[in-house]
C-alpha positions as CSV (number, residue, x, y, z in Angstrom):
1,M,0.0,0.0,0.1
2,I,1.1,3.6,-0.4
3,G,2.1,6.4,1.8
4,P,1.2,10.0,2.4
5,A,4.0,10.8,-0.1
6,G,2.2,9.0,-3.0
7,I,4.8,6.6,-4.0
8,G,3.8,3.2,-4.6
9,T,3.8,0.5,-7.3
10,A,2.9,1.3,-10.8
11,L,0.7,-0.9,-13.1
12,R,0.8,-1.7,-16.7
13,W,-2.4,-1.9,-18.6
14,Q,-2.6,-5.3,-20.2
15,G,-2.9,-8.2,-17.5
16,G,-2.2,-5.5,-14.6
17,A,1.3,-6.9,-14.0
18,P,3.0,-4.6,-11.4
19,V,6.0,-2.5,-12.6
20,P,8.7,-2.3,-9.7
21,G,10.6,1.2,-9.3
22,P,9.8,4.5,-8.2
23,L,7.2,6.7,-9.8
24,D,9.7,9.2,-11.0
25,E,10.7,6.5,-13.8
26,R,8.9,6.1,-17.0
27,D,8.2,2.6,-18.4
28,A,10.2,1.3,-21.5
29,D,7.7,2.9,-23.7
30,G,7.9,6.3,-22.2
31,Y,4.9,6.6,-20.2
32,A,4.7,8.1,-16.8
33,D,2.5,6.5,-14.0
34,L,-0.8,8.3,-13.8
35,R,0.1,9.1,-10.0
36,T,2.9,11.2,-11.0
37,Y,0.8,14.1,-12.7
38,A,-0.2,17.4,-11.2
39,S,-2.3,19.7,-13.1
40,I,-2.2,23.4,-13.9
41,G,-5.0,25.5,-15.5
42,D,-6.2,28.9,-16.7
43,G,-9.9,28.6,-16.7
44,R,-10.2,27.3,-20.2
45,T,-7.5,24.3,-20.6
46,I,-5.6,22.3,-18.2
47,A,-2.0,20.6,-18.5
48,L,-0.7,17.8,-16.8
49,V,2.8,18.0,-15.5
50,A,4.7,14.8,-14.7
51,R,7.2,14.5,-11.6
52,D,10.1,14.4,-14.1
53,G,9.3,17.8,-15.4
54,S,7.5,17.0,-18.6
55,I,4.0,18.5,-19.6
56,D,2.5,15.4,-21.3
57,W,-0.9,16.8,-22.0
58,L,-2.3,19.9,-22.9
59,P,-5.3,20.5,-25.3
60,L,-5.3,23.9,-27.1
61,P,-7.1,26.1,-27.0
62,A,-9.4,24.6,-24.6
63,V,-9.7,21.5,-22.5
64,D,-12.0,19.7,-24.9
65,A,-10.0,20.6,-28.0
66,M,-7.5,18.2,-29.7
67,P,-4.4,18.1,-27.8
68,A,-1.3,19.6,-29.2
69,F,0.7,17.8,-26.6
70,A,-0.4,14.5,-25.9
71,A,2.4,12.3,-24.9
72,L,0.2,11.0,-22.1
73,L,-1.7,8.8,-24.7
74,D,1.1,8.7,-27.5
75,A,4.6,8.8,-26.3
76,E,6.4,8.7,-29.5
77,R,4.5,11.2,-31.6
78,G,2.0,12.9,-28.9
79,G,4.1,15.9,-28.1
80,R,5.5,17.3,-24.8
81,V,6.9,20.4,-23.2
82,A,9.8,19.1,-21.2
83,L,12.0,20.9,-18.8
84,A,14.5,18.9,-16.4
85,P,18.1,18.8,-15.3
86,L,20.4,16.7,-17.5
87,D,22.1,14.9,-14.6
88,A,20.6,12.6,-12.4
89,H,18.2,14.2,-9.8
90,R,16.0,13.9,-7.0
91,V,12.3,15.3,-7.0
92,E,10.4,17.4,-4.4
93,R,7.2,19.4,-5.7
94,R,4.1,21.2,-4.1
95,Y,1.5,23.6,-5.2
96,L,2.5,27.1,-4.1
97,E,0.1,27.9,-1.1
98,G,-3.7,28.7,-1.9
99,G,-3.2,28.2,-5.6
100,N,-2.9,26.2,-8.9
101,V,0.8,27.0,-9.6
102,L,3.4,24.1,-9.4
103,E,6.7,24.3,-7.8
104,T,9.1,21.4,-8.4
105,T,12.6,21.4,-7.0
106,F,15.3,19.2,-8.6
107,T,18.5,18.4,-6.7
108,T,21.5,17.0,-8.4
109,D,25.0,16.3,-7.2
110,A,26.2,19.7,-8.6
111,G,23.3,22.0,-7.3
112,V,19.6,22.5,-6.9
113,V,16.9,24.3,-9.2
114,R,13.3,25.2,-8.8
115,I,10.8,25.3,-11.6
116,T,7.5,27.2,-11.3
117,D,4.8,26.2,-13.7
118,S,2.0,28.4,-14.5
119,L,-0.7,28.6,-17.2
120,N,-0.7,32.4,-16.7
121,T,-4.1,34.4,-16.0
122,G,-4.4,38.2,-17.0
123,M,-5.0,41.5,-15.0
124,A,-8.8,40.6,-15.3
125,G,-9.2,36.9,-15.4
126,R,-8.6,34.7,-18.0
127,L,-6.0,35.9,-20.9
128,P,-7.5,35.7,-24.4
129,W,-4.5,33.5,-25.7
130,C,-2.8,30.7,-23.8
131,E,0.2,31.5,-21.9
132,L,2.4,28.7,-20.5
133,A,5.3,30.1,-18.2
134,R,8.0,27.8,-16.8
135,R,10.0,29.7,-14.5
136,I,13.6,28.4,-13.8
137,D,15.4,29.6,-10.6
138,G,18.9,28.6,-9.6
139,V,19.1,27.9,-5.9
140,E,22.3,26.2,-5.2
141,G,25.4,25.4,-7.2
142,E,25.1,25.1,-11.0
143,V,22.7,23.1,-12.9
144,E,22.2,22.2,-16.6
145,L,18.9,21.8,-17.8
146,R,17.4,20.8,-21.2
147,G,14.1,22.1,-22.3
148,E,12.0,20.9,-25.2
149,I,8.9,22.2,-26.8
150,A,7.5,19.7,-29.4
151,P,4.0,19.5,-30.3
152,G,2.6,16.4,-31.7
153,T,0.3,15.0,-34.1
154,M,-3.2,15.7,-32.3
155,L,-3.7,11.8,-31.8
156,G,-2.8,11.5,-35.3
157,T,-4.8,14.0,-37.2
158,A,-2.3,16.9,-37.9
159,S,1.5,17.4,-38.6
160,P,3.4,20.2,-36.7
161,W,5.8,22.2,-38.4
162,A,8.0,25.3,-37.9
163,S,8.0,28.4,-39.6
164,E,10.6,31.4,-39.6
165,T,8.9,34.8,-39.3
166,V,10.2,38.3,-39.1
167,H,9.7,38.1,-35.3
168,G,11.2,34.8,-34.9
169,T,10.1,30.9,-34.9
170,V,6.5,30.0,-34.5
171,L,5.0,26.3,-34.5
172,R,2.0,25.5,-36.2
173,I,-0.2,22.7,-36.1
174,G,-3.7,22.6,-37.6
175,G,-5.0,25.9,-36.8
176,L,-3.0,26.5,-33.7
177,T,-0.1,29.0,-33.7
178,L,2.4,28.6,-31.0
179,A,5.6,31.1,-30.2
180,P,8.2,29.6,-28.0
181,R,9.6,32.1,-25.5
182,T,12.7,32.0,-23.5
183,L,14.5,34.0,-21.1
184,H,18.3,33.8,-20.8
185,A,18.7,30.5,-22.6
186,A,22.2,29.2,-23.2
187,D,21.6,27.7,-26.5
188,V,18.2,27.4,-28.7
189,E,18.0,24.8,-31.4
190,V,15.1,24.6,-34.0
191,D,14.0,22.0,-36.2
192,A,11.0,20.9,-38.3
193,R,9.0,19.8,-35.4
194,G,9.8,21.9,-32.5
195,M,12.3,23.7,-30.3
196,V,15.2,22.6,-27.9
197,A,16.7,25.0,-25.3
198,R,19.3,24.6,-22.7
199,F,20.0,26.4,-19.5
200,R,22.7,26.7,-16.9
201,T,21.7,27.9,-13.3
202,S,23.5,29.4,-10.7
203,P,22.5,30.8,-7.4
204,G,19.9,33.5,-8.0
205,S,19.8,33.3,-11.5
206,R,16.3,33.5,-13.3
207,H,15.5,31.7,-16.7
208,L,12.3,31.0,-18.4
209,L,10.6,28.5,-20.8
210,G,7.4,28.9,-22.4
211,F,5.3,29.6,-25.3
212,V,1.9,31.6,-26.3
213,A,-0.6,30.1,-28.6
214,T,-4.0,31.1,-30.3
215,D,-6.2,29.1,-32.4
216,S,-7.1,30.4,-35.9
217,E,-6.3,34.0,-34.8
218,P,-3.3,36.5,-34.7
219,L,-0.9,35.7,-32.0
220,L,0.4,38.3,-29.4
221,L,4.2,37.8,-28.8
222,P,4.7,39.3,-24.9
223,D,8.3,39.7,-23.8
224,P,9.5,36.7,-21.8
225,A,10.2,38.9,-18.8
226,A,6.4,39.8,-19.0
227,M,5.6,36.3,-19.1
228,D,7.7,35.7,-15.8
229,A,5.8,38.7,-14.0
230,G,2.6,36.8,-15.0
231,I,3.5,34.0,-13.2
232,D,3.7,36.1,-9.8
233,R,0.2,37.8,-10.8
234,T,-1.2,34.4,-11.4
235,I,-0.1,33.1,-7.9
236,D,-1.7,36.1,-6.4
237,A,-5.0,35.5,-8.3
238,W,-5.3,32.1,-7.1
239,R,-4.4,33.0,-3.4
240,R,-7.3,35.4,-3.4
241,W,-9.8,33.1,-4.7
242,T,-8.8,30.5,-2.1
243,E,-9.3,33.1,0.5
244,S,-12.7,33.5,-0.6
245,C,-13.6,29.8,0.3
246,A,-15.0,29.7,3.8
247,Y,-14.0,26.3,5.5
248,D,-12.7,25.9,9.0
249,G,-13.4,22.2,9.4
250,P,-11.1,18.9,9.5
251,W,-8.8,18.3,6.7
252,P,-8.4,21.8,5.4
253,E,-5.5,21.1,3.1
254,A,-7.4,18.4,1.2
255,V,-10.6,20.3,1.1
256,H,-9.2,23.5,-0.3
257,R,-7.0,21.4,-2.8
258,S,-10.4,19.8,-4.1
259,A,-12.0,23.0,-4.2
260,L,-9.0,24.5,-6.5
261,V,-9.2,21.4,-8.7
262,L,-13.0,22.1,-9.0
263,K,-12.3,25.6,-9.9
264,Q,-9.8,24.5,-12.5
265,L,-12.3,22.2,-14.1
266,I,-14.8,25.2,-14.5
267,Y,-14.8,26.1,-18.1
268,A,-14.6,30.1,-17.9
269,P,-16.1,31.1,-21.1
270,T,-19.3,29.4,-20.2
271,G,-19.3,28.4,-16.6
272,G,-19.5,24.5,-17.5
273,I,-17.7,22.3,-15.0
274,T,-15.7,19.6,-17.0
275,A,-15.9,16.0,-15.4
276,A,-12.2,15.6,-15.9
277,A,-9.2,17.0,-18.0
278,T,-8.6,14.1,-19.8
279,T,-9.8,11.1,-22.2
280,S,-9.2,7.5,-22.5
281,L,-7.0,6.7,-19.7
282,P,-8.2,3.5,-18.8
283,E,-10.7,2.4,-16.1
284,S,-9.8,-1.3,-16.4
285,L,-6.5,-3.3,-16.3
286,T,-8.2,-6.3,-18.2
287,V,-11.1,-5.0,-20.7
288,R,-11.3,-2.1,-23.0
289,K,-12.9,0.7,-21.2
290,G,-11.8,4.1,-22.0
291,W,-14.0,7.2,-22.5
292,D,-13.7,10.9,-23.3
293,Y,-14.8,12.9,-20.1
294,R,-14.3,16.4,-21.5
295,Y,-17.8,17.1,-21.1
296,S,-20.0,18.8,-18.7
297,W,-22.5,16.1,-17.1
298,I,-25.6,17.8,-15.3
299,R,-24.8,15.3,-12.5
300,D,-21.2,16.4,-11.7
301,T,-22.4,20.0,-12.1
302,A,-24.9,19.7,-9.6
303,Y,-22.7,18.0,-7.0
304,S,-19.8,20.3,-7.7
305,L,-21.9,23.3,-7.3
306,G,-23.5,22.0,-3.9
307,V,-20.0,21.6,-2.6
308,L,-18.7,25.0,-3.6
309,L,-21.9,26.6,-2.2
310,Q,-21.1,25.2,1.0
311,L,-17.7,26.5,0.8
312,G,-19.1,30.1,0.4
313,V,-18.1,30.1,-3.4
314,S,-20.8,32.3,-5.2
315,E,-19.7,33.7,-8.3
316,E,-18.8,30.4,-10.1
317,V,-21.9,28.8,-8.4
318,H,-24.1,31.3,-9.7
319,G,-22.5,31.5,-13.3
320,A,-22.3,27.4,-13.5
321,M,-26.0,27.1,-12.3
322,T,-27.1,29.8,-14.8
323,W,-25.3,28.0,-17.5
324,M,-27.1,24.7,-16.5
325,L,-30.4,26.2,-16.4
326,R,-30.0,27.9,-19.8
327,L,-29.1,24.7,-21.4
328,L,-32.2,22.9,-19.9
329,K,-34.1,25.9,-21.5
330,D,-32.6,25.4,-24.7
331,H,-33.2,21.7,-24.9
332,S,-36.5,20.0,-24.8
333,E,-35.0,17.0,-23.0
334,T,-32.8,17.1,-20.1
335,A,-29.7,15.8,-21.6
336,V,-27.4,13.8,-19.5
337,L,-24.2,16.0,-20.7
338,H,-23.3,18.9,-22.8
339,G,-20.2,20.1,-24.6
340,L,-18.4,23.0,-22.9
341,D,-20.0,25.2,-25.7
342,G,-23.3,24.2,-24.5
343,R,-24.4,21.8,-27.5
344,V,-25.6,18.2,-26.9
345,P,-22.9,16.1,-28.5
346,G,-24.2,13.4,-31.2
347,D,-23.6,9.8,-31.2
348,D,-20.4,9.9,-33.0
349,V,-17.3,8.8,-31.4
350,D,-13.9,8.9,-33.1
351,E,-11.2,6.2,-32.3
352,H,-7.6,7.1,-33.0
353,D,-5.0,4.8,-33.9
354,V,-2.3,5.7,-31.3
355,H,-0.6,3.8,-28.7
356,G,-2.8,4.5,-25.7
357,W,-1.5,5.2,-22.2
358,R,0.8,2.0,-21.8
359,G,-1.0,0.2,-24.4
360,A,-4.6,1.1,-23.1
361,Q,-7.4,1.1,-25.9
362,P,-9.3,2.5,-27.1
363,V,-8.1,6.1,-27.4
364,V,-11.4,8.4,-28.6
365,T,-12.8,11.5,-28.8
366,G,-16.5,12.0,-28.3
367,N,-19.1,10.6,-26.0
368,R,-22.4,8.8,-26.9
369,A,-24.1,9.0,-23.4
370,A,-25.7,12.3,-24.1
371,G,-28.7,10.4,-25.4
372,Q,-29.1,8.1,-22.6
373,L,-32.2,8.3,-20.3
374,Q,-31.1,8.7,-16.9
375,L,-33.8,9.4,-14.4
376,G,-31.4,10.4,-11.8
377,V,-30.7,13.7,-13.4
378,Y,-33.9,15.1,-12.4
379,G,-32.7,14.8,-8.7
380,D,-29.5,16.3,-9.5
381,I,-31.3,19.3,-11.0
382,F,-33.3,20.0,-8.1
383,S,-30.6,19.0,-5.4
384,I,-28.7,22.2,-6.2
385,V,-31.6,24.6,-7.1
386,A,-33.2,23.8,-3.9
387,M,-29.7,24.4,-1.9
388,Y,-29.2,27.6,-4.0
389,V,-32.7,28.8,-2.9
390,D,-32.3,27.8,0.6
391,A,-28.9,29.7,0.9
392,G,-30.7,32.8,0.5
393,N,-31.3,33.3,-3.3
394,V,-34.3,33.5,-5.5
395,L,-35.4,32.2,-8.9
396,D,-36.6,34.2,-11.9
397,A,-40.0,33.2,-13.3
398,P,-38.9,31.4,-16.7
399,T,-36.8,29.0,-14.4
400,G,-39.6,28.5,-12.0
401,R,-41.9,27.5,-15.2
402,L,-39.0,25.1,-16.6
403,L,-38.5,23.5,-13.0
404,T,-42.2,22.7,-12.9
405,E,-42.0,21.2,-16.5
406,I,-39.1,19.0,-15.1
407,A,-40.9,18.1,-11.9
408,D,-43.9,16.9,-14.2
409,L,-41.5,15.0,-16.1
410,A,-40.3,13.0,-12.9
411,A,-43.6,12.4,-11.7
412,D,-44.5,10.9,-15.3
413,R,-41.3,9.0,-16.1
414,W,-40.0,7.3,-13.0
415,R,-41.9,4.0,-13.8
416,R,-39.5,3.8,-16.8
417,V,-36.4,1.6,-17.2
418,D,-33.0,3.8,-17.8
419,A,-29.4,3.4,-18.0
420,A,-28.9,4.8,-14.5
421,M,-26.0,7.0,-13.5
422,W,-23.2,4.5,-14.4
423,E,-24.4,4.9,-18.1
424,L,-25.0,1.1,-18.5
425,P,-26.2,-0.7,-21.8
426,D,-28.7,-2.8,-19.8
427,H,-31.7,-0.5,-19.1
428,R,-33.5,-1.7,-16.1
429,H,-35.7,-0.4,-13.0
430,Y,-32.6,0.7,-11.2
431,T,-33.3,1.7,-7.5
432,T,-31.2,5.0,-7.3
433,S,-32.8,6.2,-10.4
434,K,-36.2,5.8,-8.8
435,L,-34.7,7.6,-6.0
436,G,-33.5,10.5,-7.9
437,C,-37.0,11.1,-9.1
438,W,-38.0,10.8,-5.5
439,H,-35.8,13.2,-4.4
440,A,-36.6,15.6,-7.2
441,L,-40.2,15.6,-6.3
442,Q,-39.8,16.3,-2.8
443,Q,-37.4,19.3,-3.6
444,A,-40.0,20.5,-6.1
445,A,-42.7,20.3,-3.5
446,H,-40.5,22.4,-1.3
447,L,-39.7,25.0,-3.8
448,A,-43.5,25.4,-4.5
449,D,-44.4,25.9,-0.9
450,I,-42.0,28.5,-0.5
451,G,-43.3,30.1,-3.7
452,Q,-40.2,29.8,-5.9
453,I,-41.9,27.4,-8.5
454,P,-45.6,27.2,-9.8
455,G,-47.1,23.9,-9.9
456,D,-49.1,21.2,-8.2
457,A,-47.1,20.4,-5.2
458,D,-49.7,17.8,-3.8
459,R,-49.3,15.8,-7.0
460,W,-45.4,15.7,-6.7
461,R,-45.8,14.6,-3.1
462,F,-48.2,12.1,-4.0
463,E,-45.8,10.6,-6.7
464,A,-42.7,10.9,-4.2
465,D,-44.7,8.9,-1.7
466,A,-45.5,6.4,-4.5
467,I,-41.8,5.9,-5.3
468,R,-40.9,5.4,-1.8
469,A,-43.5,2.6,-1.4
470,W,-42.3,1.0,-4.7
471,V,-38.6,1.0,-3.6
472,E,-39.3,-0.3,0.1
473,E,-41.6,-3.1,-1.6
474,H,-39.2,-4.1,-4.5
475,C,-35.8,-2.8,-4.0
476,W,-35.2,-4.1,-0.3
477,S,-33.9,-7.5,0.3
478,E,-34.3,-8.8,3.7
479,E,-32.1,-11.7,2.7
480,R,-29.4,-9.7,1.5
481,G,-30.0,-7.1,4.3
482,A,-29.7,-4.2,1.8
483,Y,-31.1,-2.1,-1.1
484,V,-30.6,-3.9,-4.1
485,W,-29.2,-2.7,-7.3
486,H,-32.9,-3.4,-9.1
487,P,-35.7,-5.6,-8.4
488,D,-34.5,-8.4,-10.6
489,T,-31.3,-9.0,-8.7
490,D,-29.7,-9.5,-5.2
491,E,-26.5,-7.6,-6.4
492,L,-25.4,-4.3,-4.8
493,D,-24.9,-0.8,-6.3
494,A,-22.7,1.8,-4.2
495,S,-24.9,4.8,-5.6
496,I,-27.4,4.0,-2.9
497,L,-25.0,5.8,-0.9
498,L,-26.3,9.2,-2.5
499,H,-29.7,8.5,-0.9
500,A,-28.2,8.4,2.5
501,I,-26.8,11.8,1.7
502,S,-30.3,12.8,0.0
503,G,-32.2,11.9,3.1
504,F,-34.4,9.0,1.8
505,D,-33.1,6.6,4.4
506,R,-30.5,7.0,7.4
507,G,-32.1,4.5,9.6
508,D,-31.6,0.5,10.1
509,R,-32.1,-0.5,6.5
510,M,-29.4,2.0,5.3
511,R,-27.0,1.0,8.1
512,R,-27.4,-2.4,7.0
513,T,-27.0,-1.8,3.4
514,L,-23.7,0.3,4.3
515,D,-22.3,-2.8,5.9
516,A,-23.3,-5.1,2.9
517,L,-21.6,-2.7,0.6
518,D,-18.4,-2.9,2.5
519,A,-18.5,-6.6,2.8
520,E,-19.0,-7.1,-0.7
521,L,-17.5,-4.4,-2.9
522,G,-14.9,-2.9,-0.3
523,Q,-11.2,-3.4,0.0
524,G,-9.9,-1.5,3.1
525,P,-11.4,1.9,2.8
526,H,-12.1,1.5,-0.7
527,L,-15.2,0.7,-2.5
528,A,-16.1,-0.6,-6.0
529,R,-19.2,0.7,-8.0
530,W,-21.6,-2.5,-8.0
531,S,-21.4,-6.2,-7.6
532,G,-19.0,-7.8,-9.9
533,A,-17.2,-4.6,-10.9
534,E,-14.0,-5.5,-9.0
535,R,-13.4,-8.3,-11.8
536,E,-12.8,-5.6,-14.4
537,E,-12.1,-2.4,-12.8
538,S,-10.6,-0.9,-9.4
539,S,-12.1,1.1,-6.7
540,F,-14.2,4.2,-7.6
541,V,-12.8,6.9,-5.7
542,A,-16.0,9.1,-5.2
543,C,-18.0,6.0,-3.9
544,S,-15.3,5.4,-1.4
545,F,-15.9,9.2,0.0
546,W,-19.6,8.7,-0.5
547,M,-19.4,6.0,2.2
548,V,-17.8,8.5,4.5
549,A,-20.7,10.8,4.3
550,A,-23.4,8.2,4.5
551,R,-21.6,6.6,7.6
552,A,-21.5,10.1,9.2
553,L,-25.3,10.9,8.4
554,C,-26.3,7.5,9.5
555,G,-24.8,8.1,13.1
556,Q,-21.7,6.4,12.6
557,V,-19.4,9.4,13.1
558,D,-16.2,7.8,14.5
559,Q,-16.6,5.1,11.4
560,A,-16.8,8.0,9.0
561,R,-13.7,9.8,10.6
562,E,-11.6,6.7,10.6
563,R,-12.5,5.9,7.0
564,M,-11.8,9.7,6.0
565,E,-8.1,9.4,7.4
566,A,-7.4,6.2,5.6
567,L,-8.6,7.6,2.3
568,L,-6.7,10.4,2.6
569,T,-3.6,8.7,3.4
570,E,-4.1,6.4,0.5
571,A,-6.0,8.0,-2.2
572,P,-4.4,11.4,-3.3
573,N,-1.0,11.8,-4.8
574,D,1.8,13.6,-3.4
575,V,0.2,17.2,-4.4
576,G,-3.5,15.9,-3.6
577,L,-5.0,15.2,-6.8
578,L,-7.3,12.4,-7.4
579,S,-8.2,10.3,-10.3
580,E,-11.4,8.5,-11.1
581,M,-10.5,4.9,-9.7
582,L,-7.5,3.6,-7.7
583,E,-6.2,-0.1,-7.4
584,P,-6.3,-0.8,-3.7
585,E,-3.4,-3.2,-3.5
586,T,-0.8,-0.9,-5.1
587,G,-2.4,2.6,-4.9
588,A,-2.2,3.1,-8.7
589,F,-4.4,5.6,-10.5
590,L,-6.7,4.5,-13.2
591,G,-9.2,6.3,-15.2
592,N,-9.4,9.9,-16.4
593,L,-7.9,12.7,-14.1
594,P,-8.1,15.1,-12.3
595,Q,-11.7,13.8,-11.8
596,A,-14.3,16.4,-10.6
597,L,-16.5,13.7,-9.1
598,S,-13.7,12.3,-6.9
599,H,-12.7,15.9,-5.5
600,L,-16.1,16.8,-4.9
601,A,-17.1,13.7,-3.0
602,L,-13.8,14.3,-0.9
603,A,-15.1,17.7,0.0
604,Q,-18.7,16.8,0.6
605,A,-17.2,14.0,2.8
606,A,-15.4,16.4,5.1
607,I,-18.0,18.8,5.2
608,T,-20.7,16.1,6.2
609,V,-18.5,14.9,8.8
610,Q,-17.6,18.3,10.2
611,A,-21.5,19.0,10.5
612,A,-22.0,15.5,12.1
613,E,-19.5,16.2,14.7
614,R,-20.9,19.6,15.6
615,S,-24.6,18.2,15.9
616,A,-23.2,15.4,18.3
617,R,-21.6,18.0,20.6
618,G,-24.7,20.0,20.3
619,D,-23.5,23.1,18.7
620,D,-25.1,23.3,15.6
621,D,-25.1,26.9,13.8
């Protein structure tokens, strides 16, 4: 098992054979372990930086675009922005306090050098271009470094080339134009595919490697010194944002890091929340399971906003909820997910002929889940709207009418089969789908009672009671001592944890269900998604933290705290990031990352434990 520093045993995809050695080392094909990545972002895109100093993932101009740098999925041709000492070295890294700017310290036998990585922001927020700045500070002795800016093939769809202009070299790929910028480089070489720069540091020296980029538009060329100053401006901006988060509970460092990751995943041009920054990182070590998560799910948006609202974040909550409601108004159906530009994606999924992370396939762009019926989305919508109103805000009249229509849909549709929140191919009467409708109707009736939406609250309560009776009759198994996945099985589904959180049941039946889930789906503090999932995938990080919240809400606060402590020791990497899944035996990351659902579940668990402990002490606010 892993320790707090996040150093464990890596995994290779096919067959799950362990690969020994420190996580700083890449495998023979050039792939870094997923646990080695940190993320930086600017409100439009996100870069992943490995512990060895290589930026292996950076879509441009936006997080959902084709990746100009994609060594994460194609080590040979994907492209990277590398920067590291030439000599053997040790690595320490951290995020600068209160922000998403990364600091990595390399120590060689000859000296110490510090790299500060930033996707810079402007004076008034996001810059209208992408600006990657990598500051190089000499600390001790002399260190020689090699930097490389080498765009890739955009998953085999384009060919990069270098062009000489009157103002220097630019790199082009597809519609992108990138201009490398250096400060005090000892040597710079350019070939047809990119640029290599070398640096020599001494105590107190300052160098810079970076670039600016635009897509199908002119390119501004800032002075490298101005880019260096932009790092300090970005550090200050992140710190001010973190200071606006009002959290004084347990595990503050983990909660604030999760809030910062969620902020990183908010797509500033629209307010949409990206489910994850990557595509096609494998969920399984044995079967083909890789998806594009660079979309905004209604579910993840609702959960994220719930957490941010409880942390006192108002601007992003208002912007993202307004965006979500606007999408619902624009589309007659409640689509499960949207593109970050607001469009509902089609059924087209493109599979790309590239190697994939450590051979994992498929490598895809696109997502077919938008067309699915997922009844739980109704509960997700009403959960955040009710929380927003109960926090002292009001709805406009058109939104009220829209929510009335959605509540009526939930009242009519709850009897239908669906794909459930796990987006399964077998449509069934899933227990938690019914409970999503139950929660929607409960909250709709509440909003009607306080005059926020029109509609027939009595009708909604009647249907909510009918759903409760149906679930209690058909979805409880006395033999299993648990709520089952659906009426035709005795198998379990960890998403039932969300309905300890929603308030459907926090009594004996739910406590027995929690025990059954741990017995069948648990491995230490970790939890798989459903019965049998462990045969093809690892533990699902969000489920593990949902169990913490569920235990606390069911009166088992000591168990909740103990589990939370164990998860925070084992789940995050050395800089606090979480992936979608985690292999319990080794601590290896699987699935796309950083994952919004994992981080919001962590923050929700901490907030829930804090509230439960206050209640137990009798000092509720």
